[in-house]
N, C-alpha and C positions, 0 to 999 in steps of 0.2 A: 667087904674086902674079898679079893680073889683067893681061891684055894691055894694052899702052900704046896709048891712043887718039891718033890723028894730031893732033888739035887741041891736045894738050898739048905738042907739039913743032913747031907749025905756023909758028913764026917764030924768027929768031935771038934768042938769049938765054934761051929756055925750056928747062928741064931737067926730066927725071923721074929722081929718085934713089932707087934701091933700096939700102938700107943694111943691113948685117949687123954685129952686134957680139956680143961674148961674153955681155953681160948687158944688161938693160933700162936700167939707169942710164946706161951708156955710150952706147947708141944715142940715148936721149933728150937727153943732153948734146950730142951732135953735132947733132941737129935744132935744139936751142935756139941753138947757136952760128951755124948757118946762118940761122936766123930773125932773129938780131941784125944780120946783114949785108945780107940781101936779102929781097925779098917772097917768102914761102913759104906753102904751104897748111897748114903745121904737120904733125905726125905724124898719119897716118891710123890709128894704133893699132899696137901692137907684137904681132907674131905669132911663134909657134914652129912650125917645120915638123918633124914627126916624122922622125927619121932624119938630120936636118941639124943641124950645130952652131950655136949662138948664137940670137939673136933678130933679127927683121927688121922694117923699116918702109919705107914709101914716102912721099916727099913731092915736091911740085912746086915748082920754083924759077923765078923770073923775075929774071935777072941785071940787067935793064935798070931795074928798080924797086928803089931803095934802101929799106930798111925804114923810114926816116924819111919817105918819101913816102906810105906807106900806113897810117900810124898806129903807135902804141906797140908793138903786138904783132908788126908786120911781116906779118900775115896778109893775104892778098889773096883776093878771091873767084875761084874757079876753076870752069870748066865741069864739070858732073857727068859721070862716066863712064857 
């Protein structure tokens, strides 16, 4: 995964979550659940790393924005890395 940019954690309530699960369905279900609760970037795509178990994804979360504040999907615009 890419290095975390300081702007993504520049204020209280901002998180960068690197998530690993045994399969793509599980990791995407976790992302969807977080998306229902808070403003998130959504999954940046699911990756497999050779020699490591499971699949991985990264998402950005703003705990101060409830998903109802940013629209149905819960997605918020995030600065590009």
